[in-house]
N, C-alpha and C positions, 0 to 999 in steps of 0.2 A: 504494500500500500504506500503510494508515493506521498501522501499528505499526513501520515501518522504523526500525531502530536501537534499538529498545526490547528489553528482556529480560523474560521471564516464567519463574517457577519454578512447576512443576506437580507436585503429589504424586499418588501413585496413577497414574502416567503410563504404566504399561506396557501397559495394555489399557483397553477400555471407554471411559468418558467422558473419562478422563485422556488417553488416546492421541488420541481424536478432537479434544479441545481443543488439544492440542499441534499437530496438523496444521492446525486452523482458524486458530490464531494465527500459525503459520509462513507460511501463505498470505497473511497481512497484513504479512509482512516481519519478524516478531518472532523474535528469537533465543530459544531455549528451554532451560531446565535441567529435566531429567526425573528425577524421584525416585520410587523404589519399592523394595520389598524384593527383588523379582525382578530381579537384575542383567541377565540375558539379555533380559528383556522390554524394559527401558528402553534397552538398547543397540540392540535391533532398531528401536524407535521413533525413536531418534536417527538411524539410517540413513535412515528415511523422511523425517524433518524436513530433514536435510541435502540430500536430493534436491530439496527445494523451494527451495534456494538460500540458506538461512540457516544459522546456526551452532546446534549442539546439544551439550549436555553431559549425559551420563548419570551419575547418582550413586546408588549403592545406598544406600537410606535406610529405616530403620524409624522412623517418625515418633513413636512412643511414647517414644523415648529422646532426651533432650536433647543428649547428646554427639553423636549422629548428626545431629540437626537442625542443631546448631551447625557441624558439619563440612560439611553441605550448604550452609549460608549462606557459609562461608568459601570453598568451592569456587566458588560462583556469583560472589562478589565478585572473587575472583582471576581468573576467566576473563573476566568481562564488566564489572567495575568498578562497576556499578550494577544494581539490580533495580527494575523499574517495576511489575510485576504479579505477584501471588502467587495461585495457584489451589489452595486446600485441598480436594482431591478424594479423598484416601485415605480409605477407609471399609470397615468390615466389618459383617456382620449374622448373628446367630443368633436365631431366633424360637422362643419357648416361652411357655406360659402362666405366670403369676407363680409358682405353686407349684413349677414345674419349671425355673425359671431357675437355672442354676448360677452360683455366685459368680465362678468364673473366667471365665465367658462375659460376665457383667456387667462385670467389671474390664477385659476385653480390649476390649469395645466402647467403654467410656469412655476407655480409653487411646489407641485409634486415632482414633476419631471426634471426641472432644471434647478430650482432652489433646493429641493430635497437632495439631489446629487451633490450639490455644493456643500450643504450642511453636513452630510454624512462623510464626505471626503475630508472636510476640514476637521471633523471630530477624530479621525484616525490617521490622517496623513503625517502629522508631526511625529506621532508615536512610531510610525513605520520608518520615517527618516532617521529618528534617533536610534532605532535598532538596526538601521542600514539594511533593511529587508522588508518586502511587502509588495502586494499586487492589488491594484484597484481595477476591477472589471466593471465597466458601465454597459448595461443593456440598453442600447440606443434604439435604432430602428433603421430600416431602409429609408424611412421618411426623414431621417437625419442626413441623408445624402441626396435623395431625389424626392422633391416635393410634388404633390398632386393637387388637383382641384379639391376644394373643401377640406384641405389639410393645413390651412393657414396657421392656426394656433398650435396644433400638434407638431407640425413640421418645424415651426420656429423654436419650440422648446427642445426638439430633438437635434436640430442643427446646433443649438447652444450646448447641448450635452456633448456632442462630438468635439466641438471646439474646446470645451472645458477638459475633456479627456486628454486632448493633445497637450494642453497646458500642464495638466497634472503630471503627465509623463515627462515633459521637458524639465519641470522643477524637481522631479524625483530622481532623474537619471544619475546625478552625482552621489546620491545616497543609496543607490541600489534598489530603488522603489520603481516599479513599473505601473503603467496604466494602459489598458487595452479597451477598445470599443468593439462591442459585438453588435452588428447591425442586421438583425434577422429580417427576412421578408415575412410574408403572412404566416402566422402561427395559430394553431387551433387552441385558443384560449378564450376565457369568458369575455375579456375585453374585446377580442376580435368579433365574437358572436354578437356582442351588444351593438356593434357598428356596421357589420357587413353581412351580406347573404353569400355564402360560399358552398362549394362542394368540399366538405371537410376532409374527404379522402385525398384531396390534392394538397392540403396544407402541411407545413412543417408541424411536428409535434413538439411540445415543450421539452421532451427528452432529447430531441435533436439539438436544440440550442444548449441545453445543459451539458451535453457531450462536448461541445466546443469550449465551454467555460472550463470544464475539467481538463481538457487537453491543454488549454492555455496556461493554467496555473500549475500544471505538473511538468512543464518543460524545464530542461536544464537552465540554470541562470544565464548561460551564454546566449540563449535563444530569445530573440526579440520578436514579438507579434504585436504590432501597433493597432491592427484592425482586422476584423473578419466579417464577411457578409454572407451568411448561409441563406440560400433561397431554395424553395421547393423545386425539385427537378421538373415537375409537370408545369410549373408556372414561369420557368425561366424564358427570356426572350428567344424566339426562334432566329436562327442565323439568316441573314439577308444575303441576297446574291450580289448586292452592290452594283458595280458597273462592269462585272466580268462578262466576257463574251458567252453566248449560249453554249452549253456543253462543257464549260470549265467548272 
C-alpha cells in the first residue's frame, strides 16, 4: 500500500467523486478526514473507509466559511498530527444563460467552488510547506478549461480554480509541495443529474476520477503531473478529416 501512514483531507466527501476518492485512497492505506455539509453522509462514508482497515474522521464542514474550515484543519491535526494530501472536491452548479443568472447563485458558486478551495488550501498549505511535503489535488472540471453556453457562473468559478491550482503549485515547488488539477468531463453524479439529461451509461463514473487522484498522489516524488482531463470515451470529440485529400 503506497499511502500507508499518510493522511488525506477530502471535501465534498459524502457522495460522488469525494466518496469514491476516499475509498480509493483508503485502499492504498491512507487515513482519511471526510468533510461535507451533510453530516450523515460523511459518517456513512467513514464507516466504509474504516472497513478497509484505516482510520477515518468525519467532520461536518461548509467550506465557504473560514471558521468551519479552520475547525476542520484543527480536527485533522488533533486526530492525525499531520496532513499529507488535500483533495478540494466540494462543488456546486446552477446553469443559466447570462441574463438569467441570479446574483445569489453566482455568489454561492464562487463561495463553494472557488473561495472554498482557497480557504481549504490556505488552512493546510503552510503546514505542508513547513514539512516540505504534501499534495493538493483540486477537482476542477472540463468547464474550467472550455466554457459552454449557460455555464457562465460555473465556468468562471472553475477557471478560477484552475488558475489558483497553478499558483499553489508555483508557490509550493521550492518546498516540495505539489498541486494538481483534475478536470473531468461528464461524471455520473447527483450534481450532474440535477442539471443534465444524459444516457448515464456513457458517463464517467466517480471511481474513474478517483482512480486518477490515487494515481497522482502515489507517484514517485520525481514525477510531476500538473493537470489531467479524463473524458468518457463515448463522448470524446470525433476526429475530423480537416483538409486532407479524399482517401488519406
